[in-house]
C-alpha positions in Angstrom: -79.1 -78.2 13.7 -82.6 -77.3 14.7 -82.8 -74.3 17.0 -85.6 -72.7 18.9 -84.9 -69.0 19.6 -87.0 -67.0 22.1 -86.6 -63.2 22.1 -86.0 -61.6 18.7 -85.4 -58.0 19.9 -82.5 -55.7 19.2 -80.0 -58.3 20.1 -81.7 -61.6 19.6 -83.0 -60.9 16.2 -79.5 -60.4 14.8 -78.2 -63.5 16.6 -81.0 -65.7 15.3 -80.5 -64.3 11.8 -76.7 -65.1 11.9 -77.5 -68.7 13.0 -80.0 -69.0 10.1 -77.5 -67.6 7.6 -75.0 -70.2 8.8 -77.3 -72.9 7.7 -79.1 -73.8 10.9 -82.9 -74.3 10.9 -84.1 -71.6 13.3 -87.6 -71.1 14.5 -88.3 -68.0 16.6 -90.9 -66.5 18.9 -91.2 -63.0 20.4 -94.1 -61.7 22.4 -93.9 -58.5 20.4 -94.4 -60.4 17.2 -91.1 -59.2 15.6 -89.3 -61.5 13.2 -85.8 -62.0 11.9 -84.4 -62.7 8.4 -84.3 -66.4 7.6 -86.1 -67.3 10.9 -89.4 -69.2 10.8 -92.0 -67.7 13.0 -93.8 -69.8 15.7 -97.1 -68.9 17.3 -95.8 -69.6 20.8 -92.6 -70.2 22.7 -93.5 -73.9 23.2 -94.1 -74.3 19.5 -90.7 -72.7 18.7 -88.8 -75.2 20.8 -90.7 -78.4 19.8 -88.2 -80.8 18.3 -85.3 -78.4 18.7 -81.7 -79.6 19.4 -80.9 -76.3 21.1 -83.1 -73.7 22.7 -81.7 -70.1 22.9 -83.3 -67.3 24.9 -82.5 -63.6 24.9 -84.8 -61.9 27.4 -85.0 -58.7 29.5 -84.7 -60.0 33.0 -84.6 -63.0 35.4 -88.3 -63.0 36.1 -89.2 -63.3 32.4 -86.5 -65.9 32.0 -88.0 -68.1 34.7 -91.5 -67.7 33.2 -90.3 -68.6 29.7 -88.3 -71.6 31.1 -91.5 -72.8 32.8 -93.3 -72.6 29.4 -90.6 -74.2 27.2 -89.0 -76.9 29.4 -92.0 -79.2 29.2 -92.0 -78.8 25.4 -88.3 -79.5 24.9 -87.0 -82.9 23.8 -85.0 -84.8 26.4 -81.5 -84.3 24.9 -81.9 -80.6 24.0 -79.5 -77.9 25.3 -80.9 -74.7 26.9 -78.7 -71.6 26.2 -79.7 -68.4 27.9 -77.9 -65.3 26.5 -79.9 -62.8 28.7 -78.2 -60.8 31.4 -80.0 -61.8 34.6 -79.4 -62.4 38.3 -77.2 -65.4 39.2 -80.1 -67.0 41.2 -82.3 -67.1 38.1 -79.6 -68.7 36.0 -79.0 -71.3 38.6 -82.8 -71.9 39.0 -83.1 -72.7 35.3 -80.1 -75.0 35.5 -81.7 -76.9 38.4 -84.7 -77.5 36.2 -82.8 -78.4 33.1 -79.2 -79.6 33.8 -78.0 -79.5 30.2 -78.1 -75.7 30.2 -75.7 -72.8 29.7 -76.0 -69.2 31.1 -74.2 -67.2 28.5 -74.6 -63.4 28.7 -72.9 -61.4 26.0 -70.8 -58.3 25.6 -70.6 -56.3 22.4 -74.0 -54.6 22.1 -76.3 -54.4 19.1 -73.4 -53.8 16.7 -71.7 -57.0 17.9 -74.9 -59.0 17.6 -75.3 -57.7 14.1 -71.7 -58.4 13.0 -71.4 -61.7 14.9 -68.6 -60.4 17.0 -70.1 -60.9 20.5 -68.2 -62.2 23.5 -70.0 -64.9 25.5 -69.4 -65.5 29.2 -70.6 -69.0 29.8 -71.6 -71.0 32.9 -72.6 -74.6 32.9 -71.3 -78.1 32.5 -68.5 -79.1 30.1 -71.0 -81.2 28.2 -73.5 -78.3 27.8 -70.7 -75.8 26.8 -69.4 -78.3 24.2 -72.8 -78.2 22.5 -73.1 -74.4 22.7 -69.5 -73.6 21.6 -70.0 -74.0 17.8 -73.0 -71.7 17.9 -71.1 -69.1 19.9 -68.5 -69.2 17.1 -71.2 -68.1 14.6 -72.8 -65.4 16.8 -69.5 -64.1 18.3 -65.8 -63.9 18.2 -65.0 -65.3 21.7 -66.6 -67.6 24.3 -65.1 -68.2 27.7 -66.3 -71.1 29.9 -66.3 -69.4 33.3 -67.4 -72.3 35.4 -70.5 -74.0 36.6 -74.1 -72.7 36.3 -74.3 -69.0 37.2 -70.6 -68.3 36.5 -71.4 -66.6 33.2 -73.8 -64.2 34.8 -71.2 -63.5 37.6 -68.6 -62.6 35.0 -71.0 -60.3 33.1 -72.1 -58.5 36.3 -68.4 -57.9 37.3 -67.5 -56.8 33.8 -70.3 -54.3 33.6 -69.7 -52.9 37.0 -66.2 -52.0 35.8 -67.6 -50.6 32.6 -70.2 -48.4 34.3 -67.8 -47.0 36.9 -65.1 -46.5 34.2 -67.4 -44.6 31.9 -68.4 -42.2 34.7 -64.8 -41.3 35.5 -63.9 -41.1 31.8 -66.7 -38.5 31.4 -65.6 -36.7 34.5 -62.1 -36.4 33.1 -63.4 -34.8 29.9 -65.6 -32.4 31.8 -62.7 -31.4 34.0 -60.4 -31.0 31.0 -62.9 -28.7 29.4 -63.0 -26.5 32.5 -59.3 -26.5 32.7 -59.0 -25.3 29.1 -57.4 -28.5 27.9 -58.3 -29.5 24.3 -60.3 -32.8 24.2 -58.2 -34.2 21.3 -55.0 -33.4 23.2 -56.3 -35.1 26.3 -57.3 -38.2 24.3 -53.9 -38.3 22.6 -52.2 -38.4 26.0 -54.6 -40.6 28.0 -55.1 -43.1 25.2 -51.4 -44.0 25.3 -50.8 -43.5 29.0 -51.8 -45.0 32.3 -55.4 -43.7 31.9 -55.9 -46.1 28.9 -59.3 -47.7 29.1 -61.9 -49.2 26.8 -64.2 -46.3 27.5 -61.6 -43.9 26.3 -59.9 -45.8 23.5 -62.7 -47.8 21.9 -65.9 -46.0 23.0 -64.9 -42.4 23.6 -67.8 -40.4 25.1 -66.6 -37.2 23.4 -67.9 -36.3 19.9 -65.3 -36.4 17.2 -62.6 -38.0 19.4 -61.2 -41.5 18.8 -63.0 -44.2 16.8 -66.6 -43.5 15.9 -69.0 -44.1 18.8 -72.5 -43.1 19.9 -71.2 -39.7 20.9 -70.9 -39.0 17.1 -74.6 -39.9 16.6 -76.3 -37.7 19.3 -75.8 -40.5 21.9 -78.3 -42.8 20.2 -77.6 -46.0 22.2 -75.2 -48.7 21.3 -75.7 -49.7 24.9 -78.6 -47.8 26.6 -78.1 -46.1 29.9 -81.2 -47.9 31.3 -79.5 -51.3 30.5 -76.3 -50.1 32.2 -78.5 -49.3 35.2 -80.1 -52.7 35.1 -76.6 -54.4 35.1 -75.3 -52.2 37.9 -78.3 -53.0 40.0 -77.6 -56.7 39.4 -74.0 -56.2 40.6 -75.3 -54.6 43.8 -77.8 -57.3 44.3 -75.1 -59.9 44.0 -72.7 -57.9 46.2 -75.3 -57.7 48.9 -76.0 -61.5 48.7 -72.4 -62.4 49.3 -71.5 -59.4 51.6 -69.0 -57.9 49.1 -67.8 -54.3 49.5 -68.3 -52.5 46.1 -68.3 -48.7 47.0 -67.6 -47.5 43.5 -70.0 -49.9 42.0 -72.6 -48.6 44.4 -71.9 -45.0 43.5 -72.0 -45.7 39.8 -75.4 -47.3 40.3 -76.7 -44.3 42.1 -75.4 -41.9 39.4 -77.0 -43.9 36.6 -80.3 -44.1 38.6 -80.3 -40.3 38.8 -79.5 -40.0 35.1 -82.1 -42.5 33.8 -85.0 -42.1 36.3 -84.6 -38.5 37.5 -83.2 -36.8 34.4 -83.2 -37.3 30.6 -81.0 -40.4 30.3 -83.7 -42.9 29.3 -83.2 -43.9 25.7 -79.7 -42.4 25.5 -76.4 -44.2 25.3 -74.6 -44.8 28.6 -71.8 -42.5 27.5 -74.2 -39.6 27.5 -73.0 -39.1 31.0 -70.5 -36.7 29.5 -72.9 -33.8 28.6 -74.6 -34.4 31.9 -71.4 -34.0 33.9 -70.2 -31.1 31.7 -73.3 -29.2 32.8 -72.9 -29.9 36.5 -71.0 -27.9 39.1 -69.1 -29.3 42.0 -71.3 -30.1 45.0 
């Protein structure tokens, strides 16, 4: 299959490489000029998608997605499928689908490590026909793909998932900070909570405490697997969506405020989102 891939950054580069390694003919373009192993380099996004059976984008935000779609859609062949793996607002996903009906919005979960290993989870929105074209490619780039519904449903699922993740990480870090001040050993707390009703992915799989549980960014000076500024972006998308449909999300709103303080007012930029733990450990009540 001939694939045009736009956006070869930390995530997209690994995804494009995995598709090329699986035997697909992949041509890529990135405004930063970065390349990926096995991927031919185009001089423009339009050149990258010319003659492609599938076009895949992995971009920073909805505004850029809309701009790229405006550039590439006129250059796409009539029966090509457009797959956007960015995390963007629902409205932008639906706008692209309105311009190119054979499209899938398919944001991912799994971070840079998942993109590298080909173990991402895809949350997909779009028609059955478009998903059927995309599914074999999802199997190469990831371990699971869920067809969530019509256009925009993939973005809705991602936004809801990451609102849970952001709020849960904060309370997990709060629990460790409280345990420290109560004199409770971190390992003992993990041993209890990880097999009790406090069980959560942020505790069991991505523990924010150094040396506790499976290896995580906490064991690497909080160098990001999932950057705090990206969590803030996703939380803001959740609140934008909540406002649009008049949904009450008080904990999601609070988590957004806390990550905004951490990233924009403190030293959270460039750190993993689990670096909330040293932040909270240094804070006092009130």
